[in-house]
FIMAR-214253 format. One record per residue (C-alpha): x, y, z; residue in one letter; residue number from 1. Coordinates in steps of 0.25 Angstrom, whole numbers, plus 5000, padded with zeros to 4 digits. Example, Ala and Ser with C-alpha at 12.3 -4.5 7.8 and 13.67 -1.06 7.14 Angstrom:
# FIMAR-214253
     xx     yy     zz   r     k
   5049   4982   5031   A     1
   5055   4996   5029   S     2
//
This chain:
# FIMAR-214253
     xx     yy     zz   r     k
   5004   4895   4904   M     1
   4994   4891   4893   K     2
   4995   4897   4879   V     3
   4983   4897   4869   K     4
   4990   4896   4856   L     5
   4979   4904   4848   N     6
   4980   4915   4859   W     7
   4995   4915   4857   L     8
   4994   4916   4842   N     9
   4987   4929   4844   E    10
   4999   4935   4851   L    11
   5010   4928   4842   V    12
   5007   4922   4828   D    13
   5010   4907   4829   L    14
   4999   4903   4820   S    15
   5009   4896   4810   D    16
   5015   4887   4821   L    17
   5009   4874   4827   S    18
   5007   4872   4841   T    19
   5019   4862   4841   K    20
   5028   4872   4835   E    21
   5024   4883   4846   I    22
   5026   4873   4857   V    23
   5039   4867   4852   D    24
   5045   4881   4850   T    25
   5041   4887   4863   L    26
   5046   4875   4871   S    27
   5060   4877   4864   L    28
   5061   4892   4866   H    29
   5052   4896   4877   S    30
   5044   4888   4887   I    31
   5040   4873   4888   E    32
   5026   4870   4883   I    33
   5019   4861   4893   E    34
   5007   4857   4885   S    35
   4999   4860   4872   V    36
   4984   4858   4873   E    37
   4970   4862   4869   R    38
   4959   4868   4878   I    39
   4949   4859   4871   V    40
   4950   4847   4862   E    41
   4942   4841   4851   G    42
   4942   4839   4837   S    43
   4931   4839   4827   N    44
   4923   4849   4835   L    45
   4913   4859   4829   A    46
   4903   4870   4834   I    47
   4889   4864   4833   G    48
   4876   4871   4833   H    49
   4865   4864   4840   V    50
   4853   4864   4831   L    51
   4843   4855   4839   T    52
   4844   4849   4853   C    53
   4834   4839   4858   V    54
   4833   4830   4870   N    55
   4838   4816   4868   H    56
   4826   4806   4868   P    57
   4833   4796   4877   D    58
   4840   4805   4887   S    59
   4837   4816   4897   D    60
   4850   4824   4894   H    61
   4855   4822   4880   L    62
   4851   4830   4868   H    63
   4851   4827   4853   I    64
   4857   4839   4846   C    65
   4858   4842   4831   T    66
   4870   4851   4829   I    67
   4876   4859   4817   D    68
   4891   4857   4817   V    69
   4893   4864   4804   G    70
   4895   4854   4793   N    71
   4883   4845   4799   S    72
   4872   4844   4809   V    73
   4875   4833   4819   E    74
   4866   4826   4830   Q    75
   4873   4826   4843   I    76
   4868   4821   4857   V    77
   4872   4830   4868   C    78
   4870   4829   4883   G    79
   4874   4843   4887   A    80
   4863   4850   4895   P    81
   4866   4864   4888   N    82
   4865   4859   4874   I    83
   4853   4866   4866   K    84
   4849   4870   4852   E    85
   4856   4882   4846   G    86
   4870   4881   4854   L    87
   4883   4880   4846   Y    88
   4891   4869   4853   V    89
   4904   4861   4851   I    90
   4902   4848   4844   V    91
   4912   4837   4844   A    92
   4909   4830   4831   L    93
   4911   4815   4828   N    94
   4926   4812   4828   G    95
   4929   4823   4838   C    96
   4939   4819   4849   E    97
   4937   4826   4862   L    98
   4947   4826   4874   P    99
   4949   4813   4881   G   100
   4949   4805   4867   G   101
   4933   4806   4867   F   102
   4929   4804   4852   K   103
   4916   4809   4846   I   104
   4909   4799   4837   K   105
   4895   4797   4832   K   106
   4886   4790   4843   S   107
   4873   4787   4848   K   108
   4868   4793   4861   I   109
   4856   4786   4867   R   110
   4852   4782   4853   G   111
   4854   4796   4846   V   112
   4866   4798   4836   E   113
   4876   4809   4841   S   114
   4886   4814   4831   N   115
   4896   4822   4840   G   116
   4896   4829   4854   M   117
   4893   4843   4859   V   118
   4905   4846   4868   C   119
   4907   4854   4881   S   120
   4920   4861   4882   L   121
   4924   4851   4893   A   122
   4923   4840   4883   E   123
   4933   4847   4874   L   124
   4943   4847   4885   G   125
   4941   4861   4892   M   126
   4943   4861   4907   E   127
   4930   4863   4914   K   128
   4935   4876   4922   K   129
   4936   4883   4908   Y   130
   4921   4880   4904   I   131
   4910   4890   4907   D   132
   4900   4885   4917   E   133
   4889   4886   4907   K   134
   4896   4875   4899   Y   135
   4901   4867   4910   A   136
   4890   4856   4910   N   137
   4887   4856   4895   G   138
   4892   4859   4881   I   139
   4898   4872   4876   Y   140
   4891   4881   4867   Y   141
   4895   4893   4860   F   142
   4889   4907   4864   E   143
   4895   4914   4852   K   144
   4892   4913   4838   E   145
   4899   4901   4831   V   146
   4897   4892   4819   K   147
   4893   4878   4818   A   148
   4904   4869   4813   G   149
   4916   4878   4818   D   150
   4927   4874   4827   D   151
   4922   4876   4841   P   152
   4936   4877   4847   L   153
   4939   4888   4838   K   154
   4927   4895   4842   A   155
   4931   4894   4856   L   156
   4945   4898   4853   E   157
   4950   4884   4859   L   158
   4955   4878   4846   D   159
   4970   4880   4849   D   160
   4981   4874   4859   E   161
   4986   4879   4872   V   162
   5001   4877   4876   I   163
   5005   4878   4890   E   164
   5019   4884   4893   L   165
   5027   4878   4904   G   166
   5031   4891   4910   L   167
   5044   4892   4919   T   168
   5043   4901   4931   P   169
   5052   4912   4924   N   170
   5042   4914   4912   R   171
   5031   4922   4918   G   172
   5030   4930   4905   D   173
   5024   4918   4899   L   174
   5012   4918   4908   L   175
   5004   4926   4898   S   176
   5000   4925   4883   M   177
   5008   4938   4879   L   178
   5020   4932   4887   G   179
   5019   4919   4879   V   180
   5017   4927   4866   A   181
   5030   4935   4869   Y   182
   5037   4922   4870   E   183
   5031   4915   4858   V   184
   5034   4928   4850   S   185
   5049   4927   4854   A   186
   5050   4912   4852   V   187
   5043   4912   4838   F   188
   5049   4925   4834   N   189
   5035   4931   4831   R   190
   5029   4944   4834   P   191
   5018   4946   4845   M   192
   5005   4951   4841   K   193
   5000   4963   4849   P   194
   4988   4963   4857   L   195
   4977   4970   4849   A   196
   4968   4978   4858   Y   197
   4963   4993   4860   K   198
   4959   4998   4874   L   199
   4948   5007   4874   V   200
   4945   5014   4887   E   201
   4933   5021   4892   A   202
   4932   5036   4896   E   203
   4931   5033   4912   F   204
   4945   5034   4919   E   205
   4951   5022   4926   N   206
   4957   5030   4937   K   207
   4944   5036   4941   E   208
   4938   5022   4943   L   209
   4949   5015   4951   I   210
   4961   5019   4960   D   211
   4973   5010   4963   V   212
   4982   5011   4975   E   213
   4994   5002   4977   I   214
   4999   5000   4992   E   215
   5009   4989   4990   T   216
   5022   4987   4982   D   217
   5018   4973   4978   K   218
   5009   4979   4967   C   219
   5018   4983   4956   I   220
   5007   4988   4946   T   221
   4992   4990   4947   Y   222
   4982   4994   4936   Y   223
   4967   4995   4938   A   224
   4957   4997   4926   K   225
   4942   4999   4927   V   226
   4934   4992   4917   I   227
   4919   4995   4917   K   228
   4906   4989   4911   D   229
   4912   4975   4910   V   230
   4902   4965   4904   K   231
   4905   4951   4911   I   232
   4903   4940   4901   K   233
   4909   4928   4895   K   234
   4923   4929   4888   S   235
   4924   4927   4873   P   236
   4929   4913   4869   D   237
   4943   4918   4865   W   238
   4946   4923   4879   L   239
   4940   4911   4885   I   240
   4948   4901   4877   S   241
   4961   4909   4880   R   242
   4958   4909   4895   L   243
   4955   4894   4895   I   244
   4968   4891   4887   A   245
   4976   4900   4897   F   246
   4969   4892   4909   G   247
   4960   4902   4914   I   248
   4945   4900   4916   R   249
   4936   4910   4909   P   250
   4926   4917   4918   I   251
   4921   4930   4911   N   252
   4926   4941   4902   N   253
   4931   4950   4913   A   254
   4939   4940   4921   V   255
   4943   4933   4908   D   256
   4949   4945   4902   I   257
   4958   4947   4915   T   258
   4963   4932   4914   N   259
   4965   4934   4899   Y   260
   4974   4946   4902   I   261
   4982   4937   4912   L   262
   4984   4927   4901   A   263
   4987   4937   4890   L   264
   4996   4946   4898   F   265
   5000   4939   4910   G   266
   4994   4951   4918   Q   267
   4985   4947   4929   P   268
   4972   4956   4930   L   269
   4961   4957   4941   H   270
   4947   4962   4938   A   271
   4939   4968   4950   F   272
   4925   4972   4950   D   273
   4925   4987   4950   Y   274
   4912   4988   4958   K   275
   4918   4979   4969   L   276
   4932   4985   4969   L   277
   4929   4999   4969   G   278
   4938   5010   4964   N   279
   4950   5008   4973   K   280
   4961   4998   4972   I   281
   4972   4997   4982   K   282
   4984   4986   4981   V   283
   4990   4983   4994   R   284
   4995   4972   5003   Q   285
   4985   4964   5011   A   286
   4982   4967   5025   F   287
   4984   4958   5037   E   288
   4972   4948   5038   N   289
   4966   4954   5025   E   290
   4958   4944   5017   T   291
   4952   4943   5003   L   292
   4942   4934   4997   V   293
   4948   4930   4983   T   294
   4940   4926   4970   L   295
   4941   4912   4974   D   296
   4932   4915   4986   G   297
   4943   4912   4996   I   298
   4946   4922   5008   K   299
   4961   4924   5008   R   300
   4969   4929   5019   D   301
   4979   4940   5015   L   302
   4993   4943   5019   L   303
   5000   4957   5019   P   304
   5009   4951   5008   S   305
   4997   4950   4999   D   306
   4994   4961   4989   I   307
   4979   4964   4988   V   308
   4970   4973   4979   I   309
   4960   4981   4987   T   310
   4949   4990   4984   D   311
   4956   5000   4993   G   312
   4952   4992   5006   E   313
   4949   4978   5005   K   314
   4956   4967   4996   P   315
   4950   4964   4982   V   316
   4961   4955   4976   A   317
   4973   4948   4980   L   318
   4983   4954   4971   A   319
   4989   4945   4960   G   320
   4982   4933   4965   V   321
   4967   4934   4966   M   322
   4955   4944   4966   G   323
   4945   4946   4977   G   324
   4931   4941   4977   A   325
   4926   4955   4982   N   326
   4930   4962   4968   S   327
   4929   4951   4958   S   328
   4922   4951   4944   I   329
   4908   4945   4943   N   330
   4897   4945   4933   D   331
   4891   4958   4938   E   332
   4904   4966   4937   T   333
   4904   4978   4928   K   334
   4916   4986   4931   D   335
   4930   4980   4934   I   336
   4944   4984   4938   V   337
   4956   4977   4931   I   338
   4968   4975   4939   E   339
   4981   4974   4932   A   340
   4993   4973   4942   A   341
   5007   4968   4945   I   342
   5010   4963   4959   F   343
   5022   4958   4966   D   344
   5025   4944   4962   P   345
   5031   4939   4975   V   346
   5019   4945   4983   S   347
   5009   4938   4973   I   348
   5016   4925   4974   R   349
   5016   4925   4989   K   350
   5001   4928   4989   T   351
   4996   4917   4979   F   352
   5006   4907   4986   T   353
   5000   4909   5000   R   354
   4986   4909   4995   L   355
   4988   4898   4985   D   356
   4982   4907   4974   L   357
   4991   4905   4962   R   358
   4984   4911   4950   S   359
   4987   4915   4935   E   360
   4988   4929   4940   S   361
   4997   4926   4952   S   362
   5006   4918   4944   I   363
   5009   4929   4934   R   364
   5011   4939   4946   Y   365
   5021   4930   4952   E   366
   5029   4929   4939   K   367
   5028   4943   4936   G   368
   5018   4952   4927   V   369
   5024   4962   4917   D   370
   5020   4976   4921   V   371
   5023   4981   4907   N   372
   5011   4973   4902   R   373
   5001   4976   4912   I   374
   4995   4989   4905   K   375
   4993   4981   4892   Q   376
   4986   4970   4899   A   377
   4977   4979   4906   L   378
   4973   4987   4893   D   379
   4971   4974   4886   Y   380
   4962   4969   4898   T   381
   4954   4982   4896   C   382
   4953   4980   4881   Y   383
   4947   4966   4883   L   384
   4937   4971   4894   F   385
   4932   4981   4884   K   386
   4931   4970   4873   E   387
   4926   4958   4881   L   388
   4918   4965   4892   C   389
   4913   4978   4885   E   390
   4919   4986   4896   A   391
   4924   5000   4898   S   392
   4938   5002   4901   I   393
   4942   5014   4911   A   394
   4952   5024   4905   K   395
   4966   5024   4910   G   396
   4974   5015   4920   D   397
   4975   5016   4935   V   398
   4989   5010   4938   V   399
   4998   5010   4950   K   400
   5012   5004   4950   G   401
   5022   5002   4939   I   402
   5017   5001   4925   T   403
   5030   4997   4917   S   404
   5043   4990   4920   K   405
   5056   4992   4912   E   406
   5062   4981   4904   S   407
   5074   4973   4909   K   408
   5087   4976   4902   K   409
   5097   4965   4899   V   410
   5110   4967   4892   E   411
   5117   4955   4885   I   412
   5126   4951   4873   T   413
   5124   4941   4863   S   414
   5137   4935   4866   E   415
   5133   4933   4881   Y   416
   5121   4926   4876   I   417
   5128   4917   4866   S   418
   5138   4913   4877   N   419
   5127   4908   4886   Y   420
   5119   4901   4875   L   421
   5131   4895   4868   G   422
   5125   4900   4854   V   423
   5129   4912   4847   K   424
   5117   4923   4847   V   425
   5119   4936   4841   S   426
   5115   4950   4846   D   427
   5104   4950   4835   E   428
   5099   4936   4839   D   429
   5098   4941   4854   V   430
   5091   4954   4850   I   431
   5081   4946   4841   D   432
   5078   4937   4852   I   433
   5075   4948   4862   M   434
   5066   4955   4852   H   435
   5059   4942   4850   R   436
   5057   4942   4865   L   437
   5052   4956   4864   Q   438
   5064   4961   4872   F   439
   5070   4974   4868   A   440
   5085   4972   4864   A   441
   5096   4979   4857   S   442
   5111   4979   4855   L   443
   5118   4990   4862   Q   444
   5134   4990   4862   D   445
   5135   4975   4860   G   446
   5125   4971   4871   K   447
   5110   4967   4869   I   448
   5101   4976   4878   E   449
   5088   4969   4881   I   450
   5076   4974   4887   E   451
   5067   4963   4894   V   452
   5053   4966   4895   P   453
   5046   4965   4909   N   454
   5037   4953   4904   R   455
   5050   4944   4905   R   456
   5053   4943   4919   F   457
   5062   4931   4917   D   458
   5072   4939   4908   V   459
   5081   4949   4916   A   460
   5096   4945   4914   I   461
   5105   4941   4903   K   462
   5103   4926   4906   Q   463
   5088   4928   4903   D   464
   5091   4934   4890   I   465
   5100   4922   4886   I   466
   5089   4913   4889   E   467
   5079   4921   4881   E   468
   5089   4921   4869   V   469
   5092   4906   4871   G   470
   5078   4901   4871   R   471
   5073   4910   4859   I   472
   5085   4907   4851   H   473
   5082   4892   4854   G   474
   5089   4883   4864   Y   475
   5089   4873   4853   E   476
   5099   4882   4845   E   477
   5109   4882   4857   L   478
   5120   4872   4854   P   479
   5122   4860   4863   V   480
   5136   4861   4870   T   481
   5142   4855   4882   L   482
   5148   4864   4893   P   483
   5163   4866   4893   N   484
   5169   4860   4905   T   485
   5182   4853   4909   A   486
   5174   4845   4920   L   487
   5169   4831   4918   A   488
   5155   4829   4923   G   489
   5153   4818   4933   E   490
   5142   4814   4943   L   491
   5144   4816   4957   T   492
   5144   4804   4967   N   493
   5131   4809   4972   Y   494
   5125   4809   4958   Q   495
   5131   4796   4954   K   496
   5125   4789   4966   R   497
   5112   4796   4964   R   498
   5111   4792   4950   R   499
   5115   4777   4953   T   500
   5103   4777   4964   L   501
   5093   4782   4954   K   502
   5097   4772   4943   H   503
   5096   4760   4953   V   504
   5083   4765   4958   L   505
   5078   4766   4944   K   506
   5084   4752   4941   D   507
   5076   4747   4953   L   508
   5063   4751   4946   G   509
   5060   4764   4953   L   510
   5056   4776   4945   V   511
   5062   4790   4948   E   512
   5052   4801   4953   A   513
   5056   4816   4953   I   514
   5047   4825   4962   N   515
   5046   4839   4965   Y   516
   5054   4844   4977   S   517
   5043   4853   4982   L   518
   5031   4847   4990   R   519
   5019   4851   4997   E   520
   5024   4846   5011   N   521
   5036   4840   5017   N   522
   5031   4833   5029   N   523
   5030   4818   5025   E   524
   5041   4807   5026   F   525
   5050   4814   5036   K   526
   5059   4802   5039   F   527
   5071   4809   5033   L   528
   5068   4822   5039   F   529
   5076   4827   5051   N   530
   5073   4837   5062   D   531
   5078   4851   5059   G   532
   5074   4850   5044   E   533
   5064   4859   5038   E   534
   5056   4858   5025   S   535
   5059   4869   5014   I   536
   5046   4876   5009   E   537
   5046   4885   4997   L   538
   5043   4900   5000   M   539
   5034   4901   4987   L   540
   5029   4887   4983   P   541
   5022   4886   4970   I   542
   5011   4877   4977   S   543
   5009   4871   4990   N   544
   5012   4857   4984   E   545
   5026   4862   4981   R   546
   5030   4870   4993   K   547
   5040   4862   5001   V   548
   5053   4855   4997   L   549
   5052   4840   4999   R   550
   5060   4834   5011   R   551
   5056   4820   5007   S   552
   5054   4813   4993   L   553
   5044   4803   4997   V   554
   5032   4811   4996   P   555
   5035   4815   4982   S   556
   5038   4801   4978   I   557
   5025   4796   4984   L   558
   5017   4806   4976   E   559
   5023   4799   4964   N   560
   5018   4786   4969   V   561
   5004   4792   4972   S   562
   5004   4797   4958   Y   563
   5007   4783   4952   S   564
   4997   4776   4962   F   565
   4986   4786   4957   N   566
   4989   4781   4943   R   567
   4988   4766   4946   K   568
   5003   4764   4946   M   569
   5005   4758   4960   T   570
   5018   4751   4958   D   571
   5028   4762   4959   V   572
   5043   4764   4962   A   573
   5048   4778   4963   F   574
   5061   4785   4968   Y   575
   5066   4799   4968   E   576
   5079   4805   4972   I   577
   5077   4820   4975   G   578
   5080   4831   4984   K   579
   5074   4834   4998   V   580
   5075   4848   5005   Y   581
   5075   4854   5019   Y   582
   5081   4864   5028   K   583
   5090   4858   5039   D   584
   5090   4865   5052   Y   585
   5096   4853   5060   A   586
   5109   4853   5054   Q   587
   5111   4864   5043   N   588
   5104   4876   5049   N   589
   5092   4876   5040   G   590
   5100   4873   5027   K   591
   5093   4869   5015   Y   592
   5095   4854   5013   I   593
   5093   4847   5000   E   594
   5095   4831   4999   K   595
   5092   4820   4990   E   596
   5083   4809   4994   H   597
   5078   4796   4987   L   598
   5064   4792   4988   S   599
   5058   4779   4984   I   600
   5043   4774   4983   A   601
   5038   4760   4979   L   602
   5024   4755   4979   A   603
   5017   4741   4976   N   604
   5024   4732   4966   Q   605
   5039   4734   4963   Y   606
   5041   4723   4953   S   607
   5034   4710   4948   N   608
   5036   4698   4939   T   609
   5022   4695   4936   L   610
   5026   4683   4927   W   611
   5029   4675   4940   N   612
   5020   4683   4949   G   613
   5030   4690   4957   K   614
   5028   4704   4962   V   615
   5037   4713   4970   E   616
   5029   4722   4979   K   617
   5036   4735   4986   V   618
   5039   4733   5001   D   619
   5049   4739   5011   F   620
   5060   4729   5007   Y   621
   5058   4732   4992   L   622
   5060   4747   4993   I   623
   5072   4744   5003   K   624
   5078   4735   4994   G   625
   5077   4745   4982   L   626
   5084   4756   4991   I   627
   5095   4746   4995   N   628
   5098   4742   4981   Q   629
   5098   4756   4975   A   630
   5107   4761   4986   F   631
   5116   4749   4985   S   632
   5120   4754   4971   E   633
   5127   4766   4977   I   634
   5133   4758   4989   G   635
   5123   4763   5000   V   636
   5117   4753   5010   E   637
   5106   4757   5019   F   638
   5101   4752   5032   D   639
   5086   4751   5036   Y   640
   5080   4753   5050   Q   641
   5066   4755   5056   K   642
   5061   4769   5055   L   643
   5059   4774   5069   D   644
   5051   4786   5066   V   645
   5038   4784   5058   F   646
   5030   4794   5050   E   647
   5016   4793   5045   S   648
   5022   4791   5031   T   649
   5029   4778   5032   M   650
   5025   4764   5037   H   651
   5031   4762   5051   P   652
   5034   4747   5049   L   653
   5039   4748   5034   R   654
   5048   4759   5035   T   655
   5063   4760   5037   A   656
   5074   4770   5038   K   657
   5086   4769   5029   I   658
   5099   4771   5035   L   659
   5113   4774   5028   Y   660
   5125   4774   5037   K   661
   5116   4774   5049   G   662
   5109   4787   5045   K   663
   5094   4787   5041   M   664
   5093   4791   5026   V   665
   5079   4787   5022   G   666
   5067   4778   5024   Y   667
   5060   4767   5017   V   668
   5046   4761   5019   G   669
   5031   4760   5016   E   670
   5022   4772   5017   L   671
   5014   4772   5030   H   672
   5000   4765   5027   P   673
   4992   4778   5031   K   674
   5001   4787   5023   Y   675
   5000   4777   5011   A   676
   4984   4776   5013   Q   677
   4983   4791   5013   A   678
   4991   4793   5001   N   679
   4987   4781   4993   D   680
   5001   4775   4993   L   681
   4999   4760   4996   K   682
   5011   4751   4997   N   683
   5021   4762   4995   V   684
   5036   4762   5000   Y   685
   5045   4774   5000   V   686
   5059   4777   5004   A   687
   5067   4790   5005   E   688
   5082   4791   5007   I   689
   5091   4803   5009   D   690
   5102   4800   4998   V   691
   5109   4813   4999   H   692
   5121   4808   5008   D   693
   5120   4794   5002   I   694
   5123   4799   4988   L   695
   5133   4809   4992   T   696
   5142   4799   4997   E   697
   5153   4793   4988   V   698
   5150   4779   4985   E   699
   5159   4769   4991   A   700
   5168   4761   4982   T   701
   5162   4747   4980   R   702
   5172   4736   4983   I   703
   5171   4723   4976   Y   704
   5167   4712   4985   T   705
   5172   4698   4979   P   706
   5163   4686   4979   V   707
   5166   4678   4991   L   708
   5174   4664   4989   K   709
   5165   4657   4999   V   710
   5150   4657   5001   P   711
   5142   4665   5011   N   712
   5136   4658   5023   V   713
   5123   4662   5028   E   714
   5116   4660   5042   R   715
   5101   4662   5045   D   716
   5099   4668   5059   L   717
   5087   4672   5067   A   718
   5088   4682   5078   F   719
   5078   4687   5089   V   720
   5079   4702   5092   L   721
   5071   4713   5098   K   722
   5060   4719   5088   K   723
   5066   4733   5089   E   724
   5080   4728   5083   I   725
   5079   4730   5068   S   726
   5083   4719   5058   A   727
   5094   4729   5053   S   728
   5100   4730   5067   Q   729
   5101   4714   5067   L   730
   5108   4714   5053   V   731
   5118   4724   5057   E   732
   5121   4717   5070   A   733
   5124   4704   5063   I   734
   5132   4710   5053   K   735
   5141   4717   5063   A   736
   5145   4704   5069   V   737
   5155   4702   5056   D   738
   5153   4712   5045   K   739
   5163   4705   5036   K   740
   5157   4691   5037   M   741
   5142   4694   5039   I   742
   5139   4700   5025   T   743
   5124   4700   5026   D   744
   5112   4698   5035   V   745
   5099   4695   5028   I   746
   5086   4696   5037   I   747
   5075   4686   5032   F   748
   5065   4684   5043   D   749
   5058   4691   5054   L   750
   5050   4684   5065   Y   751
   5041   4690   5076   V   752
   5032   4680   5084   G   753
   5030   4671   5096   E   754
   5043   4664   5096   K   755
   5050   4676   5100   I   756
   5048   4688   5110   E   757
   5037   4698   5106   S   758
   5048   4709   5106   D   759
   5057   4701   5097   E   760
   5059   4697   5083   K   761
   5067   4687   5075   S   762
   5075   4691   5063   I   763
   5081   4680   5054   A   764
   5093   4684   5045   C   765
   5103   4677   5036   K   766
   5117   4681   5039   V   767
   5127   4680   5028   V   768
   5142   4677   5031   F   769
   5153   4679   5020   S   770
   5168   4677   5020   S   771
   5179   4675   5010   N   772
   5182   4662   5018   E   773
   5174   4650   5020   T   774
   5163   4652   5030   L   775
   5163   4639   5039   T   776
   5151   4636   5048   D   777
   5160   4639   5060   E   778
   5163   4653   5055   V   779
   5149   4657   5052   V   780
   5144   4651   5065   N   781
   5154   4659   5072   A   782
   5148   4672   5066   K   783
   5134   4668   5068   V   784
   5137   4665   5083   N   785
   5144   4679   5084   K   786
   5131   4685   5078   I   787
   5122   4678   5088   L   788
   5131   4682   5100   K   789
   5133   4696   5095   T   790
   5118   4698   5094   L   791
   5115   4691   5107   E   792
   5126   4699   5115   K   793
   5120   4712   5111   N   794
   5106   4707   5114   N   795
   5103   4711   5099   F   796
   5097   4697   5094   A   797
   5098   4683   5097   K   798
   5097   4670   5088   L   799
   5083   4665   5087   R   800
   5081   4651   5093   A   801
//
């Protein structure tokens, strides 16, 4: 929600406060302020009157202009095609700084001196979508009477700041300027200024011109008002500036008024061309196989769950979402019908979600519109049509449905509030705060009776009242206390091991990433998926990009890598420990499962010592070593085996599955070349590990191993074995010969070639023998012979000649 401060100041007097004071106070007592900005930027600007305009002698598109800027007449060279004598324009004088750090100074353009620049609105920082087509390819010029030398931003009513509120889902009441004014009035304890207007209606009766019929309970309220003799033209600058600040593109006075009411009251309106609509409106559910071409020119297939506005027969609008092209306002429109209605929020949400048509109107219907303010919004709309469009307003209202709703009643005591907040508040304090919020409140028999207006959908129970008292009283006024408890806090074993793992990964040079649990799809990197598991989709996703709960962390962390790559940061090392979600039909009858995974992504250079020319590049063994080092700190050792099932995401020859106690818990490897090329992720290695059960285990007590009194003995052995036998199988087979004496087996060479059979390979390894007693050659040789005999006996491997 964007709030233009000058506009807000017309509703609540804040003229003596700085922008910083307003922002700081609202942030403490109400809502977070996400940004403060100006619609346009520029210092040292002036309105200039073009006295003369001649062609530049050395250019086919430049013009030499003499421009009166109030205190002086300046010569300025301008290249805009629409510059001409007599115009009043915006001039950036010498010393002006425009958006992007562009400074204006005296210069020569093709030999002609130029003192300043005639500006377009785009050059002042206004987004192009807000600029009228007539100024799109040139400079802006005033069409109303102005004075040379005056401030052009003040003349355009663009000389103030816009603050953006970071709304939470429960504060739909702040989706309007009046809603923000109520809030500001309470926070700063200042009265609101009433809207000054007087509705003058014509003699012809509204009910004789239009009839409304409601055939669905999804339409709560429907007002229809006929406005005749409308003159379509450009809106005044004050209206244009407010719409632009709010984030809506100005179109013409008729359409702009309906958008202005949306911004001011939070009440969506729709305007129909009366000639195209006719004198009948029927609100109903859509029929099966019914269609409607909406204002964006797209033919929409409707469902019976959609609410439609019809001319009695065919649809002319999709209720609460978008109007139809067959009844829209155009430059030839003379008479219009204004719709002011309230529709069922759930129905509207389903429709705009299905059609991907989220709009300012549908957002407000989704969160709730105040039925008690709809009449005032419609009357103010008619007032503006008479003032800005010189229109005639039909007498009376045609309305169906409810026209008002009672306030919600809550009883509470100041003692109850004080116990929750931890600070003493009196009955008088509570009642005063309620009055500041414009809630009716009175003390009756020791209880405070509060009437909450319908505009505050988020306040309904005692706890909501406590929150209102707390924030208006001031969170900073609440004392800092520790909870009273006899229990001593302690991390669980799971939390301790998780924290250790994160610390080690950070010490190894990895940066933690935190990503959304919601994703667009859930079909990549399936290595940890099991048959009988299903993804979890949201019933009402906010967007298609956030509709499925993730089952893998790797796609998210790869987005982080891609983001870095796009900014020329190609040496990356990320990790994330986060949740994955799915429904388990295989073992838990469709139970929702939530587990924690670890994902790692490395790319390109891991470390370097450039002073001696050494660079460590990321490869399979580096990421595997980082995993081993990290998990060794919590007493966990992994085994690695060749991955049997290949997907299009991982490299078939540089990917391994990670085993813990014989069970696959993850995978590690390089991205598949095709996947990497398609996603511009060259030289990226990833890993994902299901750490839920690993961290849940109680860490085994570490037993001190004394340093041996005698040295180790090593033997280098080379074995020939079949290609399908993995190196890890060979290592385990050697260790199994004597698990006490053979303390390590280190592979250091692999050979495949002419000297052995085509279906064989040779692996050389270093076998380390350890003992508390002196290891003689006889003892070691006996163990080596036993290794050879055991391997040959099982046809596992033989010593290479």
